[in-house]
N, C-alpha and C positions, 0 to 999 in steps of 0.2 A: 601526320598521325594522330589519332584522339586517343584521350584517357580514360580511366575507368568509366563507364555510367552508372547513375544511379538511380535505381529502383525504386520507385515504392512496393514492396509486393505486397500490402494490402490491398493494392490497385488488380493484381493478379488473380483470375480465378481458379478454380481447382487445377484446370486441366496447367493451365501457365506455369503455378508453384511446381507441380509432379513435374513439367519440364525440366523446370530452373533445378529441382532438386536433382535430376536426375543427372543433368550437366553437373553440377556440383559433384555429386559422387564421382564422374569419370575423372574430375579434376584430381579430387583427392587420392582415386588412386592411382593418376598418372605421378605425383609429389611424393605418393606410397615407394612405389617401381625404379624411383630415379635414386630418393633415398637409399635402396635396400642395392641398387647400383655403383653409387658413390663410394658407399659406405664397405662394398665390396671392393673396386678400385683403393680407395683409400690404405685397406687392409693388408691389397697384394704390394702395394710401394711401400708398408710401414716392414714387409715380409723382406724385401730385395735390401730396405736400410739395415734390418739386421743380419742378412746373410753376407751382408760386406764385414761383418763385424770381424767373423773370422778371417779375413785376410789381415797381414800384420807389414810392419816394412822389413819384417827378417825372411829373405826369401827360402831359407833352407826351411824353414817352420811349413811355408806354405808347400815347398816341393813334396814332404813327406808325408805332408796328408792330403793333399788333391793332384794332378796331372794337370799343370795350366800350359794354355796351348801357346796363350797370350802374358808374357809378365807385365805385372801391374804393377805400376809407381806407386808409392805413397799418394803425389799429388793424383793420378787418376783415382787412386778408391777415393779421397777427400773430396775429389768434385763429382764424384756419382755420391756420395752420403749428401752430400751441399742438393746435389742433385733433385735426390728421394727427398728429403728434410723438404725442399721449398715447393715440392709435388702434395707431398702427407697433408702444409699447412692452408694451400691453395684448396685444395677436397674438405677441408674441414672448416673452411667460410662460405663450400659452398653448399655442405652440410645442413650450417646453420641457417641460411638465406633460405633453402627450400622447407626447413623443419618450420619458421616462419610463414612460409608463404599458405604450409600446409592448413598448418595451426586457425590462420586467418579462414581458410577454404573453411575447416570442421565448421566457427563459429560460425560463418555464414549460412551452413547447411544446419545448424542447431535454428537458428530464426528464422527458417526459407519453411520448416519441418513445422515449428511453431507457429507459421501463419497457416501452413496447412489443416494442421488437426483445428485450429479455429475457424476456419471456413469451411468444414467438414463438420464438425460440432455446430457450426449456426445453420449450416443449409439441413441436418439431420432435425433440429429443434424447429425447423421452420416448413419440412417435411408435419412432423407430430402435431402442431398445430392446425394442419392443414384437414388434416385426417381428423373425421368428426370419431369421439369417443363411442364405443359400444354401449348401445341401451341394454343399460340390465331389467331384467324381468320383476 
């Protein structure tokens, strides 16, 4: 599999720069959506982890507050807590990775936008030079 390609954006024309910017915009949107989904999942695992705190090793406490269909052992609750903690840690790492990628794409988009603005300004300036100034009477 080939690695990322290096492109000299100053060699691209306005149309190509516009297409590149649109592609980068789509990627930034995808990363933003992915971040939202990861944070939502992280919140759900954290909530599940918090919900486990209501269960104690004292079965009489659980029986008066909740109707349990399956008795939970302390080791089962602890295993569930560890599971949720691992998931939260994993999602936190993934969120950090996606945030870094999104930030890189935003930087690249800014460079492309600057190049696009430069090309458009140069094109407009060349058109103004070619257009003769009106003759004043």
